Short mmCIF file of the C-alpha atoms (twelve columns), coordinates in Angstrom:
data_MODEL
# 
_entry.id   MODEL 
# 
loop_
_atom_site.group_PDB 
_atom_site.id 
_atom_site.type_symbol 
_atom_site.label_atom_id 
_atom_site.label_alt_id 
_atom_site.label_comp_id 
_atom_site.label_asym_id 
_atom_site.label_seq_id 
_atom_site.Cartn_x 
_atom_site.Cartn_y 
_atom_site.Cartn_z 
_atom_site.pdbx_PDB_model_num 
ATOM 1   C CA . MET A 1   169.965 65.008  194.098 1 
ATOM 2   C CA . ILE A 2   170.219 68.660  192.807 1 
ATOM 3   C CA . MET A 3   169.295 71.675  194.916 1 
ATOM 4   C CA . PHE A 4   168.065 75.014  193.465 1 
ATOM 5   C CA . PRO A 5   168.561 77.934  193.085 1 
ATOM 6   C CA . LEU A 6   172.137 79.164  192.512 1 
ATOM 7   C CA . PRO A 7   174.384 80.098  195.433 1 
ATOM 8   C CA . ILE A 8   174.174 83.768  196.397 1 
ATOM 9   C CA . SER A 9   177.789 84.415  195.371 1 
ATOM 10  C CA . SER A 10  177.252 83.010  191.847 1 
ATOM 11  C CA . PRO A 11  176.151 85.206  188.928 1 
ATOM 12  C CA . PRO A 12  172.474 85.012  188.000 1 
ATOM 13  C CA . CYS A 13  171.346 82.457  185.473 1 
ATOM 14  C CA . PRO A 14  168.422 83.063  183.079 1 
ATOM 15  C CA . PHE A 15  167.166 79.525  183.587 1 
ATOM 16  C CA . TYR A 16  167.065 79.681  187.379 1 
ATOM 17  C CA . THR A 17  165.664 83.196  187.359 1 
ATOM 18  C CA . SER A 18  162.805 82.012  185.174 1 
ATOM 19  C CA . LEU A 19  162.136 79.104  187.489 1 
ATOM 20  C CA . GLN A 20  162.133 81.256  190.618 1 
ATOM 21  C CA . TYR A 21  159.933 83.860  188.944 1 
ATOM 22  C CA . THR A 22  157.448 81.138  187.938 1 
ATOM 23  C CA . GLU A 23  157.269 79.880  191.508 1 
ATOM 24  C CA . ASN A 24  156.677 83.394  192.857 1 
ATOM 25  C CA . TRP A 25  154.030 84.094  190.243 1 
ATOM 26  C CA . ASN A 26  152.232 80.827  190.938 1 
ATOM 27  C CA . THR A 27  152.197 81.264  194.732 1 
ATOM 28  C CA . GLY A 28  151.528 85.010  194.605 1 
ATOM 29  C CA . SER A 29  154.068 85.496  197.403 1 
ATOM 30  C CA . ASP A 30  156.683 88.231  197.648 1 
ATOM 31  C CA . LEU A 31  158.971 85.885  199.568 1 
ATOM 32  C CA . SER A 32  161.643 83.688  198.041 1 
ATOM 33  C CA . PRO A 33  160.249 80.649  196.223 1 
ATOM 34  C CA . THR A 34  160.148 77.245  197.813 1 
ATOM 35  C CA . ILE A 35  163.152 75.112  196.924 1 
ATOM 36  C CA . TYR A 36  162.211 71.614  195.854 1 
ATOM 37  C CA . PRO A 37  164.755 68.790  195.947 1 
ATOM 38  C CA . ILE A 38  164.256 66.969  192.671 1 
ATOM 39  C CA . THR A 39  166.153 64.379  190.738 1 
ATOM 40  C CA . PHE A 40  167.977 65.303  187.513 1 
ATOM 41  C CA . THR A 41  165.474 63.448  185.307 1 
ATOM 42  C CA . ASN A 42  162.479 64.943  187.070 1 
ATOM 43  C CA . HIS A 43  164.231 68.334  186.923 1 
ATOM 44  C CA . LEU A 44  164.532 68.108  183.134 1 
ATOM 45  C CA . PHE A 45  160.874 67.306  182.734 1 
ATOM 46  C CA . LEU A 46  159.500 69.893  185.167 1 
ATOM 47  C CA . THR A 47  161.851 72.742  184.306 1 
ATOM 48  C CA . SER A 48  161.496 72.521  180.557 1 
ATOM 49  C CA . ALA A 49  157.742 72.685  180.954 1 
ATOM 50  C CA . GLN A 50  157.838 75.627  183.338 1 
ATOM 51  C CA . VAL A 51  160.446 77.674  181.498 1 
ATOM 52  C CA . GLY A 52  159.003 76.926  178.084 1 
ATOM 53  C CA . THR A 53  162.147 75.541  176.463 1 
ATOM 54  C CA . THR A 54  163.527 72.163  175.408 1 
ATOM 55  C CA . LYS A 55  165.084 69.560  177.648 1 
ATOM 56  C CA . LYS A 56  168.356 69.862  175.730 1 
ATOM 57  C CA . THR A 57  168.592 73.566  176.563 1 
ATOM 58  C CA . VAL A 58  168.032 72.828  180.233 1 
ATOM 59  C CA . ALA A 59  170.635 70.045  180.190 1 
ATOM 60  C CA . ASN A 60  173.208 72.321  178.532 1 
ATOM 61  C CA . THR A 61  172.476 75.031  181.077 1 
ATOM 62  C CA . GLN A 62  172.987 72.631  183.965 1 
ATOM 63  C CA . SER A 63  176.189 71.303  182.405 1 
ATOM 64  C CA . ASN A 64  177.598 74.802  181.903 1 
ATOM 65  C CA . PHE A 65  176.843 75.702  185.491 1 
ATOM 66  C CA . ASN A 66  178.495 72.570  186.839 1 
ATOM 67  C CA . THR A 67  181.586 73.184  184.653 1 
ATOM 68  C CA . ARG A 68  182.050 76.962  184.829 1 
ATOM 69  C CA . GLY A 69  179.973 78.035  187.810 1 
ATOM 70  C CA . HIS A 70  177.637 80.110  185.629 1 
ATOM 71  C CA . CYS A 71  175.262 79.616  182.728 1 
ATOM 72  C CA . TYR A 72  176.428 82.294  180.331 1 
ATOM 73  C CA . ARG A 73  178.048 81.625  176.989 1 
ATOM 74  C CA . THR A 74  181.808 82.110  176.971 1 
ATOM 75  C CA . PHE A 75  183.678 84.294  174.464 1 
ATOM 76  C CA . SER A 76  184.171 82.639  171.069 1 
ATOM 77  C CA . PRO A 77  187.226 83.855  169.119 1 
ATOM 78  C CA . GLY A 78  185.703 82.730  165.821 1 
ATOM 79  C CA . ARG A 79  187.525 81.219  162.925 1 
ATOM 80  C CA . PRO A 80  191.314 81.514  163.315 1 
ATOM 81  C CA . THR A 81  193.066 83.863  160.914 1 
ATOM 82  C CA . GLN A 82  194.750 82.359  157.882 1 
ATOM 83  C CA . THR A 83  197.620 84.890  157.742 1 
ATOM 84  C CA . THR A 84  200.496 85.576  160.073 1 
ATOM 85  C CA . GLU A 85  202.029 88.867  161.185 1 
ATOM 86  C CA . ARG A 86  204.703 88.374  158.576 1 
ATOM 87  C CA . ASN A 87  202.042 88.054  155.863 1 
ATOM 88  C CA . ASN A 88  200.365 91.231  157.120 1 
ATOM 89  C CA . ARG A 89  203.635 93.142  156.946 1 
ATOM 90  C CA . HIS A 90  204.118 91.924  153.376 1 
ATOM 91  C CA . ILE A 91  200.622 93.147  152.471 1 
ATOM 92  C CA . LEU A 92  201.276 96.592  153.979 1 
ATOM 93  C CA . ARG A 93  204.671 96.820  152.298 1 
ATOM 94  C CA . THR A 94  203.059 96.090  148.923 1 
ATOM 95  C CA . ILE A 95  200.417 98.776  149.515 1 
ATOM 96  C CA . PHE A 96  203.027 101.389 150.416 1 
ATOM 97  C CA . GLN A 97  205.202 100.489 147.426 1 
ATOM 98  C CA . HIS A 98  202.260 100.940 145.038 1 
ATOM 99  C CA . PRO A 99  199.973 103.600 146.610 1 
ATOM 100 C CA . SER A 100 198.227 104.465 143.330 1 
ATOM 101 C CA . ASP A 101 197.225 100.841 142.601 1 
ATOM 102 C CA . SER A 102 193.630 99.817  143.209 1 
ATOM 103 C CA . TRP A 103 192.771 96.983  145.587 1 
ATOM 104 C CA . LYS A 104 192.322 94.712  142.587 1 
ATOM 105 C CA . GLN A 105 195.788 95.568  141.245 1 
ATOM 106 C CA . ILE A 106 197.367 95.016  144.655 1 
ATOM 107 C CA . LEU A 107 195.659 91.621  144.898 1 
ATOM 108 C CA . GLY A 108 197.325 90.739  141.599 1 
ATOM 109 C CA . ARG A 109 200.706 91.356  143.241 1 
ATOM 110 C CA . LEU A 110 199.881 89.097  146.202 1 
ATOM 111 C CA . GLU A 111 199.359 85.345  146.312 1 
ATOM 112 C CA . GLY A 112 196.834 83.549  148.470 1 
ATOM 113 C CA . VAL A 113 195.271 86.726  149.874 1 
ATOM 114 C CA . SER A 114 191.546 87.366  149.588 1 
ATOM 115 C CA . ARG A 115 190.031 90.782  148.950 1 
ATOM 116 C CA . TYR A 116 188.414 90.666  152.392 1 
ATOM 117 C CA . ARG A 117 191.747 89.969  154.078 1 
ATOM 118 C CA . LEU A 118 193.466 92.762  152.145 1 
ATOM 119 C CA . ARG A 119 190.807 95.303  153.153 1 
ATOM 120 C CA . LYS A 120 190.895 94.133  156.769 1 
ATOM 121 C CA . VAL A 121 194.685 94.430  157.073 1 
ATOM 122 C CA . ALA A 122 194.578 97.884  155.454 1 
ATOM 123 C CA . ASN A 123 191.728 99.022  157.690 1 
ATOM 124 C CA . GLU A 124 193.489 97.845  160.870 1 
ATOM 125 C CA . ALA A 125 196.568 99.816  159.781 1 
ATOM 126 C CA . GLY A 126 194.444 102.938 159.178 1 
ATOM 127 C CA . ILE A 127 194.859 102.856 155.383 1 
ATOM 128 C CA . ARG A 128 192.012 103.896 153.084 1 
ATOM 129 C CA . ARG A 129 191.574 104.890 149.451 1 
ATOM 130 C CA . CYS A 130 191.707 108.688 149.024 1 
ATOM 131 C CA . VAL A 131 191.902 111.174 146.183 1 
ATOM 132 C CA . ALA A 132 195.515 112.109 145.482 1 
ATOM 133 C CA . ILE A 133 196.463 115.719 146.113 1 
ATOM 134 C CA . ARG A 134 197.633 117.531 142.971 1 
ATOM 135 C CA . LYS A 135 200.838 119.467 143.666 1 
ATOM 136 C CA . PRO A 136 203.837 120.635 141.617 1 
ATOM 137 C CA . VAL A 137 207.004 118.594 141.916 1 
ATOM 138 C CA . LEU A 138 209.325 120.296 144.417 1 
ATOM 139 C CA . THR A 139 213.089 119.962 144.155 1 
ATOM 140 C CA . THR A 140 215.603 120.762 146.870 1 
ATOM 141 C CA . LYS A 141 216.144 124.128 145.207 1 
ATOM 142 C CA . HIS A 142 212.410 124.876 145.378 1 
ATOM 143 C CA . THR A 143 212.093 123.984 149.056 1 
ATOM 144 C CA . GLY A 144 215.137 126.103 149.911 1 
ATOM 145 C CA . LYS A 145 213.686 129.158 148.173 1 
ATOM 146 C CA . HIS A 146 210.287 128.565 149.781 1 
ATOM 147 C CA . LEU A 147 211.852 128.454 153.224 1 
ATOM 148 C CA . GLU A 148 213.873 131.607 152.603 1 
ATOM 149 C CA . TRP A 149 210.787 133.438 151.313 1 
ATOM 150 C CA . ALA A 150 208.718 132.326 154.322 1 
ATOM 151 C CA . LYS A 151 211.313 133.584 156.807 1 
ATOM 152 C CA . THR A 152 211.497 136.931 155.009 1 
ATOM 153 C CA . ASN A 153 207.712 137.436 154.947 1 
ATOM 154 C CA . LYS A 154 206.769 135.875 158.266 1 
ATOM 155 C CA . GLY A 155 205.551 139.137 159.826 1 
ATOM 156 C CA . ARG A 156 204.009 140.698 156.726 1 
ATOM 157 C CA . ASN A 157 200.519 142.269 156.730 1 
ATOM 158 C CA . TRP A 158 198.846 140.259 153.977 1 
ATOM 159 C CA . ASN A 159 195.783 142.515 153.982 1 
ATOM 160 C CA . MET A 160 197.933 145.029 152.069 1 
ATOM 161 C CA . VAL A 161 198.780 142.656 149.215 1 
ATOM 162 C CA . LEU A 162 197.034 142.325 145.855 1 
ATOM 163 C CA . PHE A 163 197.282 138.782 144.430 1 
ATOM 164 C CA . THR A 164 196.868 138.383 140.663 1 
ATOM 165 C CA . ASP A 165 196.850 135.361 138.398 1 
ATOM 166 C CA . GLU A 166 195.588 133.878 135.144 1 
ATOM 167 C CA . SER A 167 193.675 130.643 134.789 1 
ATOM 168 C CA . GLY A 168 192.608 128.478 131.886 1 
ATOM 169 C CA . LEU A 169 189.048 127.193 131.462 1 
ATOM 170 C CA . GLU A 170 188.128 124.428 129.027 1 
ATOM 171 C CA . VAL A 171 184.710 123.547 127.670 1 
ATOM 172 C CA . GLY A 172 183.465 120.337 129.298 1 
ATOM 173 C CA . SER A 173 186.745 119.565 131.042 1 
ATOM 174 C CA . THR A 174 186.825 117.636 134.310 1 
ATOM 175 C CA . ASP A 175 189.934 116.719 136.255 1 
ATOM 176 C CA . ARG A 176 190.441 112.979 136.780 1 
ATOM 177 C CA . GLN A 177 190.743 112.088 140.436 1 
ATOM 178 C CA . VAL A 178 193.555 109.679 141.244 1 
ATOM 179 C CA . ARG A 179 193.063 107.632 144.406 1 
ATOM 180 C CA . VAL A 180 195.909 106.398 146.593 1 
ATOM 181 C CA . SER A 181 196.160 104.203 149.687 1 
ATOM 182 C CA . ARG A 182 197.353 106.156 152.710 1 
ATOM 183 C CA . ARG A 183 196.870 106.767 156.419 1 
ATOM 184 C CA . SER A 184 195.218 109.810 157.910 1 
ATOM 185 C CA . GLY A 185 197.626 112.747 157.917 1 
ATOM 186 C CA . GLU A 186 199.759 111.381 155.028 1 
ATOM 187 C CA . ALA A 187 198.032 113.264 152.185 1 
ATOM 188 C CA . TYR A 188 201.040 115.523 151.547 1 
ATOM 189 C CA . LEU A 189 203.741 112.888 151.438 1 
ATOM 190 C CA . PRO A 190 205.376 112.896 147.983 1 
ATOM 191 C CA . ARG A 191 204.266 109.323 147.241 1 
ATOM 192 C CA . ASN A 192 200.610 110.230 147.885 1 
ATOM 193 C CA . MET A 193 200.441 113.288 145.612 1 
ATOM 194 C CA . THR A 194 199.816 113.579 141.877 1 
ATOM 195 C CA . PRO A 195 202.332 115.919 140.201 1 
ATOM 196 C CA . THR A 196 201.014 118.715 137.985 1 
ATOM 197 C CA . PHE A 197 202.812 120.132 134.989 1 
ATOM 198 C CA . ARG A 198 202.232 123.036 132.680 1 
ATOM 199 C CA . SER A 199 199.895 122.051 129.915 1 
ATOM 200 C CA . GLY A 200 199.539 123.338 126.358 1 
ATOM 201 C CA . HIS A 201 195.852 122.487 125.930 1 
ATOM 202 C CA . GLN A 202 193.634 125.062 124.261 1 
ATOM 203 C CA . SER A 203 191.663 126.996 126.817 1 
ATOM 204 C CA . LEU A 204 189.851 130.185 127.543 1 
ATOM 205 C CA . MET A 205 192.293 132.303 129.543 1 
ATOM 206 C CA . VAL A 206 190.933 134.620 132.210 1 
ATOM 207 C CA . TRP A 207 192.596 137.015 134.646 1 
ATOM 208 C CA . ALA A 208 191.571 138.383 138.028 1 
ATOM 209 C CA . SER A 209 193.067 139.921 141.136 1 
ATOM 210 C CA . MET A 210 191.953 140.172 144.736 1 
ATOM 211 C CA . ALA A 211 192.907 141.763 148.014 1 
ATOM 212 C CA . TYR A 212 191.312 141.791 151.448 1 
ATOM 213 C CA . ASN A 213 187.703 142.993 150.993 1 
ATOM 214 C CA . PHE A 214 188.408 143.556 147.301 1 
ATOM 215 C CA . LYS A 215 188.201 141.679 144.014 1 
ATOM 216 C CA . THR A 216 188.260 142.747 140.382 1 
ATOM 217 C CA . PRO A 217 185.817 141.545 137.723 1 
ATOM 218 C CA . LEU A 218 186.836 138.479 135.744 1 
ATOM 219 C CA . PHE A 219 188.747 139.592 132.655 1 
ATOM 220 C CA . HIS A 220 188.960 137.583 129.428 1 
ATOM 221 C CA . ILE A 221 192.407 137.698 127.876 1 
ATOM 222 C CA . PRO A 222 191.710 137.645 124.113 1 
ATOM 223 C CA . LEU A 223 194.174 135.168 122.644 1 
ATOM 224 C CA . ALA A 224 193.762 133.489 119.271 1 
ATOM 225 C CA . PRO A 225 192.808 129.803 119.700 1 
ATOM 226 C CA . SER A 226 194.396 126.974 117.742 1 
ATOM 227 C CA . ARG A 227 193.007 126.430 114.254 1 
ATOM 228 C CA . VAL A 228 193.492 124.287 111.165 1 
ATOM 229 C CA . GLU A 229 194.581 125.867 107.889 1 
ATOM 230 C CA . ARG A 230 195.332 123.829 104.755 1 
ATOM 231 C CA . SER A 231 195.398 120.566 106.724 1 
ATOM 232 C CA . ALA A 232 197.898 122.052 109.188 1 
ATOM 233 C CA . ARG A 233 197.116 122.868 112.791 1 
ATOM 234 C CA . ILE A 234 198.142 126.349 113.932 1 
ATOM 235 C CA . ARG A 235 198.988 126.498 117.618 1 
ATOM 236 C CA . ALA A 236 197.020 128.743 119.916 1 
ATOM 237 C CA . GLU A 237 198.409 132.176 120.676 1 
ATOM 238 C CA . GLY A 238 200.361 132.225 123.936 1 
ATOM 239 C CA . LEU A 239 200.627 134.904 126.574 1 
ATOM 240 C CA . ASN A 240 204.088 136.454 126.318 1 
ATOM 241 C CA . ALA A 241 205.460 139.465 128.168 1 
ATOM 242 C CA . GLN A 242 204.374 141.939 125.494 1 
ATOM 243 C CA . ARG A 243 200.802 140.698 125.330 1 
ATOM 244 C CA . TYR A 244 200.618 140.544 129.127 1 
ATOM 245 C CA . THR A 245 201.808 144.135 129.314 1 
ATOM 246 C CA . ASP A 246 199.350 145.422 126.714 1 
ATOM 247 C CA . LEU A 247 196.324 143.376 127.802 1 
ATOM 248 C CA . VAL A 248 196.729 143.146 131.589 1 
ATOM 249 C CA . ILE A 249 199.247 145.551 133.142 1 
ATOM 250 C CA . LYS A 250 198.031 148.574 131.177 1 
ATOM 251 C CA . GLY A 251 194.429 147.423 131.460 1 
ATOM 252 C CA . PRO A 252 192.698 145.712 134.409 1 
ATOM 253 C CA . LEU A 253 195.790 145.586 136.656 1 
ATOM 254 C CA . LYS A 254 196.344 149.347 136.354 1 
ATOM 255 C CA . ALA A 255 192.648 149.950 137.068 1 
ATOM 256 C CA . ALA A 256 192.789 147.785 140.201 1 
ATOM 257 C CA . TRP A 257 195.981 149.490 141.367 1 
ATOM 258 C CA . ASP A 258 194.424 152.943 140.963 1 
ATOM 259 C CA . VAL A 259 191.446 151.885 143.084 1 
ATOM 260 C CA . LEU A 260 193.604 150.463 145.878 1 
ATOM 261 C CA . LYS A 261 195.789 153.596 145.964 1 
ATOM 262 C CA . THR A 262 192.751 155.585 147.032 1 
ATOM 263 C CA . PHE A 263 192.611 153.475 150.212 1 
ATOM 264 C CA . SER A 264 196.330 153.227 151.015 1 
ATOM 265 C CA . GLU A 265 199.733 153.737 149.464 1 
ATOM 266 C CA . GLY A 266 201.195 150.630 151.084 1 
ATOM 267 C CA . TYR A 267 199.810 147.958 148.753 1 
ATOM 268 C CA . GLU A 268 202.054 145.499 146.892 1 
ATOM 269 C CA . VAL A 269 201.282 143.190 143.975 1 
ATOM 270 C CA . VAL A 270 202.072 139.474 143.816 1 
ATOM 271 C CA . GLU A 271 202.480 137.694 140.475 1 
ATOM 272 C CA . ASP A 272 203.966 134.275 139.898 1 
ATOM 273 C CA . ASP A 273 207.254 133.784 138.085 1 
ATOM 274 C CA . THR A 274 205.944 132.749 134.664 1 
ATOM 275 C CA . PRO A 275 207.920 134.214 131.713 1 
ATOM 276 C CA . CYS A 276 205.156 136.653 130.784 1 
ATOM 277 C CA . HIS A 277 205.378 138.236 134.263 1 
ATOM 278 C CA . SER A 278 209.155 138.326 134.541 1 
ATOM 279 C CA . GLY A 279 209.931 139.757 131.085 1 
ATOM 280 C CA . LEU A 280 211.752 143.063 130.771 1 
ATOM 281 C CA . VAL A 281 208.779 144.699 129.054 1 
ATOM 282 C CA . ALA A 282 206.513 143.764 131.954 1 
ATOM 283 C CA . TRP A 283 208.965 145.131 134.539 1 
ATOM 284 C CA . GLN A 284 209.243 148.443 132.707 1 
ATOM 285 C CA . ALA A 285 205.460 148.732 132.417 1 
ATOM 286 C CA . ARG A 286 204.982 148.126 136.151 1 
ATOM 287 C CA . GLU A 287 207.520 150.851 136.939 1 
ATOM 288 C CA . GLU A 288 205.695 153.297 134.655 1 
ATOM 289 C CA . VAL A 289 202.388 152.581 136.366 1 
ATOM 290 C CA . GLY A 290 204.020 152.762 139.810 1 
ATOM 291 C CA . ILE A 291 203.189 149.217 140.869 1 
ATOM 292 C CA . ARG A 292 205.251 147.874 143.774 1 
ATOM 293 C CA . HIS A 293 206.032 144.217 143.160 1 
ATOM 294 C CA . LEU A 294 206.395 141.554 145.868 1 
ATOM 295 C CA . ASP A 295 208.566 138.574 144.966 1 
ATOM 296 C CA . HIS A 296 206.915 135.181 144.942 1 
ATOM 297 C CA . PRO A 297 208.761 131.827 144.816 1 
ATOM 298 C CA . SER A 298 208.259 129.446 141.919 1 
ATOM 299 C CA . ALA A 299 206.151 126.256 142.193 1 
ATOM 300 C CA . SER A 300 204.271 127.701 145.174 1 
ATOM 301 C CA . LEU A 301 200.592 127.566 144.288 1 
ATOM 302 C CA . ASP A 302 199.748 126.968 147.940 1 
ATOM 303 C CA . LEU A 303 201.218 130.395 148.806 1 
ATOM 304 C CA . ASN A 304 198.871 132.289 146.474 1 
ATOM 305 C CA . PRO A 305 195.320 132.431 147.904 1 
ATOM 306 C CA . ILE A 306 193.809 133.228 144.520 1 
ATOM 307 C CA . GLU A 307 194.506 129.608 143.569 1 
ATOM 308 C CA . ASN A 308 191.952 128.548 146.184 1 
ATOM 309 C CA . VAL A 309 189.408 130.917 144.646 1 
ATOM 310 C CA . TRP A 310 190.140 129.502 141.185 1 
ATOM 311 C CA . MET A 311 189.261 126.090 142.574 1 
ATOM 312 C CA . VAL A 312 185.970 127.413 143.925 1 
ATOM 313 C CA . LEU A 313 185.251 128.982 140.536 1 
ATOM 314 C CA . LYS A 314 185.940 125.805 138.537 1 
ATOM 315 C CA . THR A 315 184.000 123.620 140.963 1 
ATOM 316 C CA . ARG A 316 180.935 125.805 140.656 1 
ATOM 317 C CA . ILE A 317 181.260 126.010 136.863 1 
ATOM 318 C CA . ASN A 318 181.203 122.197 136.698 1 
ATOM 319 C CA . ARG A 319 177.855 122.250 138.553 1 
ATOM 320 C CA . VAL A 320 176.213 124.631 136.077 1 
ATOM 321 C CA . TRP A 321 173.445 123.111 133.978 1 
ATOM 322 C CA . PRO A 322 173.126 123.145 131.019 1 
ATOM 323 C CA . ILE A 323 176.824 122.669 130.351 1 
ATOM 324 C CA . PRO A 324 178.432 125.492 128.307 1 
ATOM 325 C CA . THR A 325 179.158 124.281 124.778 1 
ATOM 326 C CA . SER A 326 181.260 127.167 123.465 1 
ATOM 327 C CA . LEU A 327 183.980 129.469 124.730 1 
ATOM 328 C CA . ASP A 328 181.600 132.436 124.730 1 
ATOM 329 C CA . GLU A 329 179.061 130.575 126.837 1 
ATOM 330 C CA . LEU A 330 181.818 129.369 129.132 1 
ATOM 331 C CA . PHE A 331 183.055 132.899 129.779 1 
ATOM 332 C CA . MET A 332 179.529 134.161 130.471 1 
ATOM 333 C CA . VAL A 333 179.034 131.391 133.016 1 
ATOM 334 C CA . ALA A 334 182.472 131.946 134.552 1 
ATOM 335 C CA . ARG A 335 181.905 135.686 134.931 1 
ATOM 336 C CA . LYS A 336 178.525 135.110 136.580 1 
ATOM 337 C CA . VAL A 337 179.968 132.511 138.980 1 
ATOM 338 C CA . TRP A 338 182.937 134.774 139.800 1 
ATOM 339 C CA . ASP A 339 180.626 137.662 140.696 1 
ATOM 340 C CA . GLU A 340 178.646 135.344 143.000 1 
ATOM 341 C CA . ILE A 341 181.693 134.332 145.065 1 
ATOM 342 C CA . LYS A 342 181.213 136.004 148.427 1 
ATOM 343 C CA . MET A 343 183.813 138.232 150.009 1 
ATOM 344 C CA . GLU A 344 183.872 135.984 153.099 1 
ATOM 345 C CA . ILE A 345 185.589 133.278 151.020 1 
ATOM 346 C CA . ILE A 346 188.234 135.695 149.756 1 
ATOM 347 C CA . ASN A 347 188.856 137.191 153.198 1 
ATOM 348 C CA . GLY A 348 189.167 133.697 154.656 1 
ATOM 349 C CA . CYS A 349 191.970 132.935 152.205 1 
ATOM 350 C CA . PHE A 350 193.835 136.069 153.279 1 
ATOM 351 C CA . GLU A 351 193.357 135.271 156.962 1 
ATOM 352 C CA . SER A 352 195.091 131.922 156.393 1 
ATOM 353 C CA . MET A 353 198.254 133.457 154.916 1 
ATOM 354 C CA . SER A 354 199.959 133.953 158.281 1 
ATOM 355 C CA . ARG A 355 199.330 130.284 159.131 1 
ATOM 356 C CA . ARG A 356 200.639 129.211 155.740 1 
ATOM 357 C CA . VAL A 357 203.897 131.090 156.180 1 
ATOM 358 C CA . SER A 358 204.424 129.819 159.739 1 
ATOM 359 C CA . THR A 359 203.682 126.255 158.654 1 
ATOM 360 C CA . LEU A 360 206.053 126.585 155.697 1 
ATOM 361 C CA . VAL A 361 208.866 127.520 158.078 1 
ATOM 362 C CA . ALA A 362 208.025 124.583 160.353 1 
ATOM 363 C CA . ILE A 363 208.069 122.006 157.509 1 
ATOM 364 C CA . LYS A 364 211.200 123.567 155.923 1 
ATOM 365 C CA . GLY A 365 209.672 124.690 152.624 1 
ATOM 366 C CA . LYS A 366 207.763 121.551 151.616 1 
ATOM 367 C CA . SER A 367 204.212 121.314 150.251 1 
ATOM 368 C CA . LEU A 368 201.399 122.757 152.339 1 
ATOM 369 C CA . LYS A 369 197.852 121.488 152.730 1 
ATOM 370 C CA . TYR A 370 196.368 124.599 151.113 1 
# 
């Protein structure tokens, strides 16, 4: 003989709740339902009809209650995993040894591992596919000079500095994005970065400079492009110290310096250490113009905020439609996009310089996130 409902101390059961609710609804009483002593067989017949379910469901519910003291389904762990902790460590070790390999390439290095299992192990370890950061290769000599420079200029007022630089633009060029497998916060580890090197590709070379609340127009440096004569290719004209002096220092750089001198006499100019900037002719020309030069370490693109503005410029040029098909069209588009860059973006780059220098000291001259 089975008595209903559940004991007060037991958790509620959907089956018994339905039965009690049916009794209350049928009698129209607000009191507890009448408890009928019924046999198990009669209970199966009556309860399945009242609850509106099958006899098997009722029997399973009664069996679960007798076994566990409640009617709810217990936790099911699912299908057991096919790999061990040792296998997972091997998978992670393979990923870290080959961060630039795709998931398909990594699967080729592993045996008996499915793509689903590989993605799951990587996801549990916080590893995802990301675009590799492009940074110059830094040697111990580079990091030492970066650290020394950062300590020297830690308290400098960067609003009184004019940053200048050249950049190359190519018709229809797009940078290929390399993806690597890494954890969050590991973007600037050497194994997760793509090294950049100086390239000799033909390009339209432009020059610009900027200071806090100030930027010059985009200037086209007229250099002869590469050409073919009598079945022989003539290399493009490069920017040496003499050409840089004649085309830039005595031209747009002098004009920018004259404008800034009307605001303050304390400005300094930053140029990178390329040969055209460090030549004797260029140094003599800067002294004649009266330009005060601020040293800048080599391989330190993240310490020159104009590099961030170049990135903004090139990104916006790639969005222009229709795509420029000649160097003249490309320069017209670039000049228009440069003029549209708001001063808030430039000022934001200058406001980050103090953080860059402090961070460079903290990480002992290694690559920054800028």
